[in-house]
PQR file of N, CA, C, O and H, with PARSE charges and radii, in Angstrom:
ATOM      1  N   MET A   1       7.664  -6.533 -22.390 -0.4000 1.5000
ATOM      2  CA  MET A   1       7.308  -7.882 -22.237 -0.0000 2.0000
ATOM      3  C   MET A   1       8.216  -8.124 -21.418  0.5500 1.7000
ATOM      4  O   MET A   1       9.271  -7.491 -21.451 -0.5500 1.4000
ATOM      5  N   GLY A   2       7.961  -9.165 -20.454 -0.4000 1.5000
ATOM      6  CA  GLY A   2       8.377 -10.134 -19.409 -0.0000 2.0000
ATOM      7  C   GLY A   2       8.266  -9.103 -18.226  0.5500 1.7000
ATOM      8  O   GLY A   2       8.780  -9.535 -17.194 -0.5500 1.4000
ATOM      9  H   GLY A   2       7.104  -9.679 -20.426  0.4000 1.0000
ATOM     10  N   SER A   3       7.787  -8.001 -18.134 -0.4000 1.5000
ATOM     11  CA  SER A   3       7.887  -7.581 -16.447 -0.0000 2.0000
ATOM     12  C   SER A   3       6.576  -8.067 -15.996  0.5500 1.7000
ATOM     13  O   SER A   3       5.672  -8.461 -16.732 -0.5500 1.4000
ATOM     14  H   SER A   3       7.369  -7.649 -18.972  0.4000 1.0000
ATOM     15  N   ASP A   4       6.562  -7.996 -14.603 -0.4000 1.5000
ATOM     16  CA  ASP A   4       5.909  -8.172 -13.849 -0.0000 2.0000
ATOM     17  C   ASP A   4       4.994  -7.232 -13.782  0.5500 1.7000
ATOM     18  O   ASP A   4       5.375  -6.144 -14.213 -0.5500 1.4000
ATOM     19  H   ASP A   4       7.296  -7.677 -14.005  0.4000 1.0000
ATOM     20  N   ALA A   5       3.525  -7.298 -13.247 -0.4000 1.5000
ATOM     21  CA  ALA A   5       2.670  -6.314 -13.244 -0.0000 2.0000
ATOM     22  C   ALA A   5       2.080  -6.512 -11.798  0.5500 1.7000
ATOM     23  O   ALA A   5       1.646  -7.590 -11.389 -0.5500 1.4000
ATOM     24  H   ALA A   5       3.215  -8.182 -12.897  0.4000 1.0000
ATOM     25  N   ASP A   6       2.123  -5.094 -10.921 -0.4000 1.5000
ATOM     26  CA  ASP A   6       1.672  -5.255  -9.539 -0.0000 2.0000
ATOM     27  C   ASP A   6       0.286  -4.377  -9.536  0.5500 1.7000
ATOM     28  O   ASP A   6       0.224  -3.271 -10.074 -0.5500 1.4000
ATOM     29  H   ASP A   6       2.475  -4.219 -11.253  0.4000 1.0000
ATOM     30  N   LEU A   7      -0.932  -5.061  -8.797 -0.4000 1.5000
ATOM     31  CA  LEU A   7      -2.204  -4.489  -8.709 -0.0000 2.0000
ATOM     32  C   LEU A   7      -2.376  -3.966  -7.449  0.5500 1.7000
ATOM     33  O   LEU A   7      -1.853  -4.563  -6.508 -0.5500 1.4000
ATOM     34  H   LEU A   7      -0.882  -5.959  -8.359  0.4000 1.0000
ATOM     35  N   VAL A   8      -2.903  -3.135  -7.287 -0.4000 1.5000
ATOM     36  CA  VAL A   8      -3.550  -2.562  -6.068 -0.0000 2.0000
ATOM     37  C   VAL A   8      -5.214  -2.687  -6.735  0.5500 1.7000
ATOM     38  O   VAL A   8      -5.510  -2.431  -7.902 -0.5500 1.4000
ATOM     39  H   VAL A   8      -3.328  -2.651  -8.052  0.4000 1.0000
ATOM     40  N   LEU A   9      -6.084  -3.106  -5.748 -0.4000 1.5000
ATOM     41  CA  LEU A   9      -7.711  -2.845  -6.080 -0.0000 2.0000
ATOM     42  C   LEU A   9      -8.144  -2.405  -4.734  0.5500 1.7000
ATOM     43  O   LEU A   9      -8.257  -3.089  -3.718 -0.5500 1.4000
ATOM     44  H   LEU A   9      -5.843  -3.313  -4.799  0.4000 1.0000
ATOM     45  N   PHE A  10      -8.431  -0.762  -4.958 -0.4000 1.5000
ATOM     46  CA  PHE A  10      -9.446   0.094  -3.711 -0.0000 2.0000
ATOM     47  C   PHE A  10     -10.891   0.093  -4.036  0.5500 1.7000
ATOM     48  O   PHE A  10     -11.517  -0.065  -5.084 -0.5500 1.4000
ATOM     49  H   PHE A  10      -8.339  -0.206  -5.784  0.4000 1.0000
ATOM     50  N   ASP A  11     -11.225   0.321  -2.798 -0.4000 1.5000
ATOM     51  CA  ASP A  11     -12.739   0.773  -2.561 -0.0000 2.0000
ATOM     52  C   ASP A  11     -12.614   2.183  -2.536  0.5500 1.7000
ATOM     53  O   ASP A  11     -12.010   2.805  -1.662 -0.5500 1.4000
ATOM     54  H   ASP A  11     -10.717   0.449  -1.947  0.4000 1.0000
ATOM     55  N   PRO A  12     -13.258   2.728  -3.615 -0.5600 1.5000
ATOM     56  CA  PRO A  12     -13.771   4.550  -3.499  0.2800 2.0000
ATOM     57  C   PRO A  12     -14.798   4.861  -2.196  0.5500 1.7000
ATOM     58  O   PRO A  12     -14.911   6.008  -1.761 -0.5500 1.4000
ATOM     59  N   GLU A  13     -15.462   3.834  -1.677 -0.4000 1.5000
ATOM     60  CA  GLU A  13     -16.166   4.201  -0.505 -0.0000 2.0000
ATOM     61  C   GLU A  13     -15.901   4.218   1.150  0.5500 1.7000
ATOM     62  O   GLU A  13     -16.520   4.704   2.096 -0.5500 1.4000
ATOM     63  H   GLU A  13     -15.371   2.903  -2.030  0.4000 1.0000
ATOM     64  N   ILE A  14     -14.808   3.529   1.035 -0.4000 1.5000
ATOM     65  CA  ILE A  14     -13.988   3.986   2.236 -0.0000 2.0000
ATOM     66  C   ILE A  14     -13.410   5.187   2.788  0.5500 1.7000
ATOM     67  O   ILE A  14     -12.581   5.795   2.112 -0.5500 1.4000
ATOM     68  H   ILE A  14     -14.305   3.135   0.266  0.4000 1.0000
ATOM     69  N   THR A  15     -13.744   5.610   3.945 -0.4000 1.5000
ATOM     70  CA  THR A  15     -12.939   6.740   4.742 -0.0000 2.0000
ATOM     71  C   THR A  15     -12.308   6.478   5.895  0.5500 1.7000
ATOM     72  O   THR A  15     -12.561   5.524   6.631 -0.5500 1.4000
ATOM     73  H   THR A  15     -14.418   5.115   4.494  0.4000 1.0000
ATOM     74  N   ARG A  16     -11.511   7.284   6.067 -0.4000 1.5000
ATOM     75  CA  ARG A  16     -10.341   6.928   7.400 -0.0000 2.0000
ATOM     76  C   ARG A  16     -10.280   8.333   7.623  0.5500 1.7000
ATOM     77  O   ARG A  16     -10.148   9.184   6.743 -0.5500 1.4000
ATOM     78  H   ARG A  16     -11.306   8.059   5.470  0.4000 1.0000
ATOM     79  N   LYS A  17     -10.393   8.550   8.976 -0.4000 1.5000
ATOM     80  CA  LYS A  17      -9.384   9.839   9.632 -0.0000 2.0000
ATOM     81  C   LYS A  17      -7.753   9.198   9.584  0.5500 1.7000
ATOM     82  O   LYS A  17      -7.338   8.112   9.987 -0.5500 1.4000
ATOM     83  H   LYS A  17     -10.500   7.858   9.691  0.4000 1.0000
ATOM     84  N   VAL A  18      -6.864  10.601   8.767 -0.4000 1.5000
ATOM     85  CA  VAL A  18      -5.420  10.022   9.217 -0.0000 2.0000
ATOM     86  C   VAL A  18      -5.241  10.811  10.629  0.5500 1.7000
ATOM     87  O   VAL A  18      -5.579  11.789  11.296 -0.5500 1.4000
ATOM     88  H   VAL A  18      -7.202  11.483   8.439  0.4000 1.0000
ATOM     89  N   ASP A  19      -4.248   9.336  10.556 -0.4000 1.5000
ATOM     90  CA  ASP A  19      -3.672   9.704  12.266 -0.0000 2.0000
ATOM     91  C   ASP A  19      -2.148   9.054  12.157  0.5500 1.7000
ATOM     92  O   ASP A  19      -1.958   7.840  12.236 -0.5500 1.4000
ATOM     93  H   ASP A  19      -3.973   8.542  10.015  0.4000 1.0000
ATOM     94  N   PHE A  20      -1.369   9.769  12.016 -0.4000 1.5000
ATOM     95  CA  PHE A  20       0.048   9.481  11.597 -0.0000 2.0000
ATOM     96  C   PHE A  20       0.372   8.268  12.684  0.5500 1.7000
ATOM     97  O   PHE A  20       0.993   7.299  12.249 -0.5500 1.4000
ATOM     98  H   PHE A  20      -1.524  10.755  11.952  0.4000 1.0000
ATOM     99  N   LYS A  21       0.046   8.279  13.840 -0.4000 1.5000
ATOM    100  CA  LYS A  21       0.511   7.052  14.737 -0.0000 2.0000
ATOM    101  C   LYS A  21       0.347   6.031  14.472  0.5500 1.7000
ATOM    102  O   LYS A  21       1.101   5.176  14.938 -0.5500 1.4000
ATOM    103  H   LYS A  21      -0.459   9.066  14.194  0.4000 1.0000
ATOM    104  N   LYS A  22      -1.191   5.513  13.215 -0.4000 1.5000
ATOM    105  CA  LYS A  22      -1.273   4.402  13.186 -0.0000 2.0000
ATOM    106  C   LYS A  22      -0.845   3.569  12.092  0.5500 1.7000
ATOM    107  O   LYS A  22      -0.923   2.352  11.923 -0.5500 1.4000
ATOM    108  H   LYS A  22      -1.804   6.207  12.837  0.4000 1.0000
ATOM    109  N   MET A  23      -0.140   4.968  11.037 -0.4000 1.5000
ATOM    110  CA  MET A  23       0.545   4.769   9.990 -0.0000 2.0000
ATOM    111  C   MET A  23       1.983   3.844  10.060  0.5500 1.7000
ATOM    112  O   MET A  23       2.652   3.859  11.093 -0.5500 1.4000
ATOM    113  H   MET A  23      -0.076   5.956  11.175  0.4000 1.0000
ATOM    114  N   ALA A  24       2.334   3.166   9.058 -0.4000 1.5000
ATOM    115  CA  ALA A  24       2.861   2.407   8.697 -0.0000 2.0000
ATOM    116  C   ALA A  24       4.928   3.233   8.190  0.5500 1.7000
ATOM    117  O   ALA A  24       5.852   2.782   7.513 -0.5500 1.4000
ATOM    118  H   ALA A  24       1.790   3.154   8.219  0.4000 1.0000
ATOM    119  N   THR A  25       4.736   4.539   8.997 -0.4000 1.5000
ATOM    120  CA  THR A  25       6.201   4.967   8.725 -0.0000 2.0000
ATOM    121  C   THR A  25       7.056   5.368   9.821  0.5500 1.7000
ATOM    122  O   THR A  25       6.510   5.483  10.918 -0.5500 1.4000
ATOM    123  H   THR A  25       3.986   4.906   9.547  0.4000 1.0000
ATOM    124  N   ARG A  26       8.126   5.570   9.742 -0.4000 1.5000
ATOM    125  CA  ARG A  26       8.513   6.124  11.368 -0.0000 2.0000
ATOM    126  C   ARG A  26       8.863   7.653  11.469  0.5500 1.7000
ATOM    127  O   ARG A  26       9.653   8.240  12.209 -0.5500 1.4000
ATOM    128  H   ARG A  26       8.570   5.476   8.851  0.4000 1.0000
ATOM    129  N   CYS A  27       7.852   8.198  10.292 -0.4000 1.5000
ATOM    130  CA  CYS A  27       8.134  10.038  10.364 -0.0000 2.0000
ATOM    131  C   CYS A  27       6.481  10.096  11.518  0.5500 1.7000
ATOM    132  O   CYS A  27       5.462   9.407  11.554 -0.5500 1.4000
ATOM    133  H   CYS A  27       7.210   7.722   9.691  0.4000 1.0000
ATOM    134  N   ASP A  28       6.969  11.274  12.290 -0.4000 1.5000
ATOM    135  CA  ASP A  28       5.981  11.361  13.494 -0.0000 2.0000
ATOM    136  C   ASP A  28       5.068  12.396  13.363  0.5500 1.7000
ATOM    137  O   ASP A  28       4.486  12.740  14.392 -0.5500 1.4000
ATOM    138  H   ASP A  28       7.797  11.834  12.260  0.4000 1.0000
ATOM    139  N   TRP A  29       4.713  13.193  11.922 -0.4000 1.5000
ATOM    140  CA  TRP A  29       3.552  13.626  11.524 -0.0000 2.0000
ATOM    141  C   TRP A  29       3.147  13.125  10.459  0.5500 1.7000
ATOM    142  O   TRP A  29       3.644  12.109   9.973 -0.5500 1.4000
ATOM    143  H   TRP A  29       5.185  12.913  11.086  0.4000 1.0000
ATOM    144  N   SER A  30       2.136  13.806   9.924 -0.4000 1.5000
ATOM    145  CA  SER A  30       1.598  13.763   8.685 -0.0000 2.0000
ATOM    146  C   SER A  30       1.032  15.226   8.319  0.5500 1.7000
ATOM    147  O   SER A  30       0.563  15.833   9.282 -0.5500 1.4000
ATOM    148  H   SER A  30       1.732  14.631  10.319  0.4000 1.0000
ATOM    149  N   PRO A  31       1.004  15.852   7.137 -0.5600 1.5000
ATOM    150  CA  PRO A  31       0.258  17.470   6.583  0.2800 2.0000
ATOM    151  C   PRO A  31      -1.298  17.077   6.480  0.5500 1.7000
ATOM    152  O   PRO A  31      -2.088  17.995   6.259 -0.5500 1.4000
ATOM    153  N   TYR A  32      -1.897  15.464   6.662 -0.4000 1.5000
ATOM    154  CA  TYR A  32      -3.117  15.650   6.443 -0.0000 2.0000
ATOM    155  C   TYR A  32      -3.406  14.734   8.003  0.5500 1.7000
ATOM    156  O   TYR A  32      -4.241  13.830   8.011 -0.5500 1.4000
ATOM    157  H   TYR A  32      -1.255  14.719   6.842  0.4000 1.0000
ATOM    158  N   GLN A  33      -2.866  14.982   8.865 -0.4000 1.5000
ATOM    159  CA  GLN A  33      -3.192  14.635  10.058 -0.0000 2.0000
ATOM    160  C   GLN A  33      -4.550  15.243  10.664  0.5500 1.7000
ATOM    161  O   GLN A  33      -4.579  16.360  11.181 -0.5500 1.4000
ATOM    162  H   GLN A  33      -2.187  15.716   8.858  0.4000 1.0000
ATOM    163  N   GLY A  34      -5.807  14.303  10.539 -0.4000 1.5000
ATOM    164  CA  GLY A  34      -6.927  14.989  11.403 -0.0000 2.0000
ATOM    165  C   GLY A  34      -8.011  14.727   9.942  0.5500 1.7000
ATOM    166  O   GLY A  34      -9.102  14.169  10.055 -0.5500 1.4000
ATOM    167  H   GLY A  34      -5.782  13.396  10.119  0.4000 1.0000
ATOM    168  N   TRP A  35      -7.560  15.153   8.840 -0.4000 1.5000
ATOM    169  CA  TRP A  35      -8.353  15.109   7.651 -0.0000 2.0000
ATOM    170  C   TRP A  35      -8.894  13.866   7.624  0.5500 1.7000
ATOM    171  O   TRP A  35      -8.463  12.873   8.209 -0.5500 1.4000
ATOM    172  H   TRP A  35      -6.673  15.606   8.748  0.4000 1.0000
ATOM    173  N   THR A  36     -10.198  13.977   6.674 -0.4000 1.5000
ATOM    174  CA  THR A  36     -11.221  12.629   6.695 -0.0000 2.0000
ATOM    175  C   THR A  36     -11.235  12.225   4.957  0.5500 1.7000
ATOM    176  O   THR A  36     -12.077  12.589   4.136 -0.5500 1.4000
ATOM    177  H   THR A  36     -10.548  14.783   6.198  0.4000 1.0000
ATOM    178  N   LEU A  37      -9.959  11.318   4.708 -0.4000 1.5000
ATOM    179  CA  LEU A  37      -9.525  10.935   3.368 -0.0000 2.0000
ATOM    180  C   LEU A  37     -10.777   9.803   2.595  0.5500 1.7000
ATOM    181  O   LEU A  37     -11.813   9.543   3.207 -0.5500 1.4000
ATOM    182  H   LEU A  37      -9.275  11.023   5.375  0.4000 1.0000
ATOM    183  N   GLY A  38     -10.528   9.296   1.394 -0.4000 1.5000
ATOM    184  CA  GLY A  38     -11.381   8.389   0.752 -0.0000 2.0000
ATOM    185  C   GLY A  38     -10.510   7.781  -0.192  0.5500 1.7000
ATOM    186  O   GLY A  38      -9.524   8.282  -0.732 -0.5500 1.4000
ATOM    187  H   GLY A  38      -9.686   9.508   0.897  0.4000 1.0000
ATOM    188  N   GLY A  39     -11.089   6.398  -0.356 -0.4000 1.5000
ATOM    189  CA  GLY A  39     -10.266   5.553  -1.427 -0.0000 2.0000
ATOM    190  C   GLY A  39      -9.359   5.030  -0.727  0.5500 1.7000
ATOM    191  O   GLY A  39      -8.369   5.756  -0.631 -0.5500 1.4000
ATOM    192  H   GLY A  39     -11.890   5.991   0.083  0.4000 1.0000
ATOM    193  N   PHE A  40      -9.307   4.285  -0.319 -0.4000 1.5000
ATOM    194  CA  PHE A  40      -8.467   2.964   0.228 -0.0000 2.0000
ATOM    195  C   PHE A  40      -8.370   1.771  -0.167  0.5500 1.7000
ATOM    196  O   PHE A  40      -9.349   1.033  -0.272 -0.5500 1.4000
ATOM    197  H   PHE A  40     -10.111   3.696  -0.396  0.4000 1.0000
ATOM    198  N   PRO A  41      -6.973   1.366  -0.484 -0.5600 1.5000
ATOM    199  CA  PRO A  41      -6.679  -0.248  -1.062  0.2800 2.0000
ATOM    200  C   PRO A  41      -7.571  -1.055  -0.105  0.5500 1.7000
ATOM    201  O   PRO A  41      -7.990  -0.721   1.004 -0.5500 1.4000
ATOM    202  N   GLU A  42      -7.740  -2.048  -0.702 -0.4000 1.5000
ATOM    203  CA  GLU A  42      -8.183  -3.381   0.137 -0.0000 2.0000
ATOM    204  C   GLU A  42      -7.258  -4.309  -0.378  0.5500 1.7000
ATOM    205  O   GLU A  42      -6.863  -4.928   0.609 -0.5500 1.4000
ATOM    206  H   GLU A  42      -7.400  -2.320  -1.603  0.4000 1.0000
ATOM    207  N   PHE A  43      -6.712  -4.733  -1.353 -0.4000 1.5000
ATOM    208  CA  PHE A  43      -5.607  -5.666  -1.883 -0.0000 2.0000
ATOM    209  C   PHE A  43      -4.808  -5.310  -2.508  0.5500 1.7000
ATOM    210  O   PHE A  43      -4.986  -4.484  -3.403 -0.5500 1.4000
ATOM    211  H   PHE A  43      -7.033  -4.230  -2.155  0.4000 1.0000
ATOM    212  N   THR A  44      -3.471  -5.932  -2.160 -0.4000 1.5000
ATOM    213  CA  THR A  44      -2.049  -5.393  -2.936 -0.0000 2.0000
ATOM    214  C   THR A  44      -1.637  -6.528  -3.649  0.5500 1.7000
ATOM    215  O   THR A  44      -1.265  -7.403  -2.867 -0.5500 1.4000
ATOM    216  H   THR A  44      -3.326  -6.602  -1.432  0.4000 1.0000
ATOM    217  N   ILE A  45      -1.540  -6.920  -5.056 -0.4000 1.5000
ATOM    218  CA  ILE A  45      -1.170  -8.101  -5.533 -0.0000 2.0000
ATOM    219  C   ILE A  45      -0.138  -8.087  -6.027  0.5500 1.7000
ATOM    220  O   ILE A  45      -0.310  -7.559  -7.126 -0.5500 1.4000
ATOM    221  H   ILE A  45      -1.842  -6.209  -5.691  0.4000 1.0000
ATOM    222  N   SER A  46       1.131  -8.409  -5.876 -0.4000 1.5000
ATOM    223  CA  SER A  46       2.609  -8.589  -6.480 -0.0000 2.0000
ATOM    224  C   SER A  46       3.107  -9.945  -6.931  0.5500 1.7000
ATOM    225  O   SER A  46       3.256 -10.933  -6.212 -0.5500 1.4000
ATOM    226  H   SER A  46       1.271  -8.837  -4.984  0.4000 1.0000
ATOM    227  N   ARG A  47       3.322  -9.854  -8.109 -0.4000 1.5000
ATOM    228  CA  ARG A  47       3.852 -11.139  -9.022 -0.0000 2.0000
ATOM    229  C   ARG A  47       2.947 -11.892  -8.531  0.5500 1.7000
ATOM    230  O   ARG A  47       3.319 -12.803  -7.791 -0.5500 1.4000
ATOM    231  H   ARG A  47       3.201  -9.052  -8.693  0.4000 1.0000
ATOM    232  N   GLY A  48       1.612 -11.731  -8.789 -0.4000 1.5000
ATOM    233  CA  GLY A  48       0.217 -12.941  -8.641 -0.0000 2.0000
ATOM    234  C   GLY A  48       0.126 -13.535  -7.254  0.5500 1.7000
ATOM    235  O   GLY A  48      -0.468 -14.607  -7.137 -0.5500 1.4000
ATOM    236  H   GLY A  48       1.309 -10.991  -9.390  0.4000 1.0000
ATOM    237  N   GLU A  49       0.773 -12.818  -5.945 -0.4000 1.5000
ATOM    238  CA  GLU A  49       0.377 -12.806  -5.126 -0.0000 2.0000
ATOM    239  C   GLU A  49      -0.081 -11.472  -3.857  0.5500 1.7000
ATOM    240  O   GLU A  49       0.499 -10.396  -3.711 -0.5500 1.4000
ATOM    241  H   GLU A  49       1.255 -11.947  -6.041  0.4000 1.0000
ATOM    242  N   VAL A  50      -1.202 -11.958  -3.128 -0.4000 1.5000
ATOM    243  CA  VAL A  50      -1.539 -10.669  -2.625 -0.0000 2.0000
ATOM    244  C   VAL A  50      -0.813 -10.750  -1.261  0.5500 1.7000
ATOM    245  O   VAL A  50      -0.715 -11.625  -0.401 -0.5500 1.4000
ATOM    246  H   VAL A  50      -1.673 -12.832  -3.247  0.4000 1.0000
ATOM    247  N   ILE A  51      -0.353  -9.517  -1.400 -0.4000 1.5000
ATOM    248  CA  ILE A  51       0.645  -9.291  -0.448 -0.0000 2.0000
ATOM    249  C   ILE A  51       0.137  -8.506   0.815  0.5500 1.7000
ATOM    250  O   ILE A  51       0.594  -8.796   1.920 -0.5500 1.4000
ATOM    251  H   ILE A  51      -0.432  -8.806  -2.099  0.4000 1.0000
ATOM    252  N   VAL A  52      -0.610  -7.717   0.696 -0.4000 1.5000
ATOM    253  CA  VAL A  52      -1.638  -6.634   1.287 -0.0000 2.0000
ATOM    254  C   VAL A  52      -2.870  -7.161   1.697  0.5500 1.7000
ATOM    255  O   VAL A  52      -3.225  -8.029   0.900 -0.5500 1.4000
ATOM    256  H   VAL A  52      -0.982  -7.481  -0.202  0.4000 1.0000
ATOM    257  N   LYS A  53      -3.581  -7.013   2.510 -0.4000 1.5000
ATOM    258  CA  LYS A  53      -5.022  -7.405   2.748 -0.0000 2.0000
ATOM    259  C   LYS A  53      -5.844  -6.649   3.836  0.5500 1.7000
ATOM    260  O   LYS A  53      -5.672  -6.653   5.055 -0.5500 1.4000
ATOM    261  H   LYS A  53      -3.293  -6.308   3.157  0.4000 1.0000
ATOM    262  N   GLN A  54      -6.759  -6.017   3.107 -0.4000 1.5000
ATOM    263  CA  GLN A  54      -7.665  -4.872   4.026 -0.0000 2.0000
ATOM    264  C   GLN A  54      -6.701  -4.639   4.916  0.5500 1.7000
ATOM    265  O   GLN A  54      -6.766  -5.073   6.067 -0.5500 1.4000
ATOM    266  H   GLN A  54      -6.899  -6.014   2.117  0.4000 1.0000
ATOM    267  N   GLY A  55      -5.256  -3.601   4.258 -0.4000 1.5000
ATOM    268  CA  GLY A  55      -4.505  -2.903   5.187 -0.0000 2.0000
ATOM    269  C   GLY A  55      -3.261  -3.573   6.052  0.5500 1.7000
ATOM    270  O   GLY A  55      -2.569  -2.911   6.825 -0.5500 1.4000
ATOM    271  H   GLY A  55      -5.203  -3.249   3.323  0.4000 1.0000
ATOM    272  N   LYS A  56      -3.130  -4.625   5.867 -0.4000 1.5000
ATOM    273  CA  LYS A  56      -2.404  -5.743   6.965 -0.0000 2.0000
ATOM    274  C   LYS A  56      -1.447  -6.214   5.916  0.5500 1.7000
ATOM    275  O   LYS A  56      -2.123  -6.541   4.941 -0.5500 1.4000
ATOM    276  H   LYS A  56      -3.692  -5.163   5.239  0.4000 1.0000
ATOM    277  N   PHE A  57      -0.209  -6.389   5.689 -0.4000 1.5000
ATOM    278  CA  PHE A  57       0.546  -6.926   5.272 -0.0000 2.0000
ATOM    279  C   PHE A  57       1.018  -8.405   5.554  0.5500 1.7000
ATOM    280  O   PHE A  57       1.808  -8.772   6.425 -0.5500 1.4000
ATOM    281  H   PHE A  57       0.341  -6.123   6.481  0.4000 1.0000
ATOM    282  N   VAL A  58       0.293  -9.242   4.534 -0.4000 1.5000
ATOM    283  CA  VAL A  58       0.126 -10.912   4.465 -0.0000 2.0000
ATOM    284  C   VAL A  58       1.668 -11.558   3.634  0.5500 1.7000
ATOM    285  O   VAL A  58       2.267 -12.600   3.897 -0.5500 1.4000
ATOM    286  H   VAL A  58      -0.349  -8.944   3.827  0.4000 1.0000
ATOM    287  N   GLY A  59       1.855 -10.961   3.035 -0.4000 1.5000
ATOM    288  CA  GLY A  59       3.487 -11.481   2.171 -0.0000 2.0000
ATOM    289  C   GLY A  59       4.326 -11.683   3.075  0.5500 1.7000
ATOM    290  O   GLY A  59       4.277 -11.290   4.240 -0.5500 1.4000
ATOM    291  H   GLY A  59       1.369 -10.114   2.822  0.4000 1.0000
ATOM    292  N   GLN A  60       5.437 -12.551   2.359 -0.4000 1.5000
ATOM    293  CA  GLN A  60       6.496 -12.876   3.102 -0.0000 2.0000
ATOM    294  C   GLN A  60       7.293 -12.181   3.048  0.5500 1.7000
ATOM    295  O   GLN A  60       7.426 -11.677   1.932 -0.5500 1.4000
ATOM    296  H   GLN A  60       5.477 -12.870   1.412  0.4000 1.0000
ATOM    297  N   PRO A  61       8.147 -11.784   3.978 -0.5600 1.5000
ATOM    298  CA  PRO A  61       9.247 -10.323   4.193  0.2800 2.0000
ATOM    299  C   PRO A  61      10.459 -10.731   3.091  0.5500 1.7000
ATOM    300  O   PRO A  61      10.742 -11.921   2.954 -0.5500 1.4000
ATOM    301  N   GLY A  62      10.993  -9.944   2.500 -0.4000 1.5000
ATOM    302  CA  GLY A  62      12.199 -10.231   1.904 -0.0000 2.0000
ATOM    303  C   GLY A  62      11.715 -10.959   0.404  0.5500 1.7000
ATOM    304  O   GLY A  62      12.461 -11.574  -0.358 -0.5500 1.4000
ATOM    305  H   GLY A  62      10.763  -8.977   2.612  0.4000 1.0000
ATOM    306  N   ARG A  63      10.417 -10.730   0.241 -0.4000 1.5000
ATOM    307  CA  ARG A  63       9.874 -11.343  -1.326 -0.0000 2.0000
ATOM    308  C   ARG A  63      10.717 -10.292  -2.081  0.5500 1.7000
ATOM    309  O   ARG A  63      11.643 -10.626  -2.820 -0.5500 1.4000
ATOM    310  H   ARG A  63       9.811 -10.230   0.860  0.4000 1.0000
ATOM    311  N   GLY A  64      10.383  -9.089  -1.879 -0.4000 1.5000
ATOM    312  CA  GLY A  64      10.658  -8.147  -2.693 -0.0000 2.0000
ATOM    313  C   GLY A  64      11.769  -8.179  -4.128  0.5500 1.7000
ATOM    314  O   GLY A  64      12.567  -9.114  -4.049 -0.5500 1.4000
ATOM    315  H   GLY A  64       9.631  -8.817  -1.278  0.4000 1.0000
ATOM    316  N   ARG A  65      11.870  -7.618  -4.945 -0.4000 1.5000
ATOM    317  CA  ARG A  65      13.385  -7.358  -5.968 -0.0000 2.0000
ATOM    318  C   ARG A  65      13.593  -6.536  -6.351  0.5500 1.7000
ATOM    319  O   ARG A  65      12.606  -6.211  -7.011 -0.5500 1.4000
ATOM    320  H   ARG A  65      11.222  -6.859  -5.010  0.4000 1.0000
ATOM    321  N   PHE A  66      14.640  -5.505  -6.455 -0.4000 1.5000
ATOM    322  CA  PHE A  66      14.913  -4.573  -7.355 -0.0000 2.0000
ATOM    323  C   PHE A  66      15.276  -4.807  -8.329  0.5500 1.7000
ATOM    324  O   PHE A  66      16.116  -5.643  -8.661 -0.5500 1.4000
ATOM    325  H   PHE A  66      15.442  -5.768  -5.918  0.4000 1.0000
ATOM    326  N   VAL A  67      14.373  -3.708  -9.268 -0.4000 1.5000
ATOM    327  CA  VAL A  67      14.405  -4.251 -10.686 -0.0000 2.0000
ATOM    328  C   VAL A  67      15.146  -2.596 -10.751  0.5500 1.7000
ATOM    329  O   VAL A  67      14.535  -1.618 -10.321 -0.5500 1.4000
ATOM    330  H   VAL A  67      13.691  -3.028  -8.999  0.4000 1.0000
ATOM    331  N   LYS A  68      16.239  -2.524 -11.228 -0.4000 1.5000
ATOM    332  CA  LYS A  68      17.291  -1.169 -12.270 -0.0000 2.0000
ATOM    333  C   LYS A  68      16.400  -0.726 -13.010  0.5500 1.7000
ATOM    334  O   LYS A  68      15.884  -1.547 -13.768 -0.5500 1.4000
ATOM    335  H   LYS A  68      16.734  -3.319 -11.577  0.4000 1.0000
ATOM    336  N   ARG A  69      15.965   0.541 -13.053 -0.4000 1.5000
ATOM    337  CA  ARG A  69      15.469   1.410 -13.605 -0.0000 2.0000
ATOM    338  C   ARG A  69      16.441   1.457 -15.429  0.5500 1.7000
ATOM    339  O   ARG A  69      17.602   1.830 -15.594 -0.5500 1.4000
ATOM    340  H   ARG A  69      16.384   1.209 -12.437  0.4000 1.0000
ATOM    341  N   GLN A  70      15.634   1.037 -16.334 -0.4000 1.5000
ATOM    342  CA  GLN A  70      16.792   1.369 -17.796 -0.0000 2.0000
ATOM    343  C   GLN A  70      16.140   2.782 -18.126  0.5500 1.7000
ATOM    344  O   GLN A  70      15.025   3.152 -17.756 -0.5500 1.4000
ATOM    345  H   GLN A  70      14.690   0.734 -16.199  0.4000 1.0000
ATOM    346  N   PHE A  71      17.065   3.510 -18.904 -0.4000 1.5000
ATOM    347  CA  PHE A  71      16.902   4.674 -19.758 -0.0000 2.0000
ATOM    348  C   PHE A  71      16.927   4.428 -21.237  0.5500 1.7000
ATOM    349  O   PHE A  71      16.795   5.367 -22.022 -0.5500 1.4000
ATOM    350  H   PHE A  71      17.970   3.210 -19.204  0.4000 1.0000
TER
END
């Protein structure tokens, strides 16, 4: 209770060919390079705000918050 809920809405019909050069990562390779994969996120909602829309980050930088894991 009292926790935030983040949500990802994805479209299972979207397919894309993996190209590590277009990925948001500093890694210069992908084990899936050249594969065609299906099912990609359309929107990511964090704390009630859309922060990713059709693959583009649209949130405010720095709005994240560290939540310490409880055991």
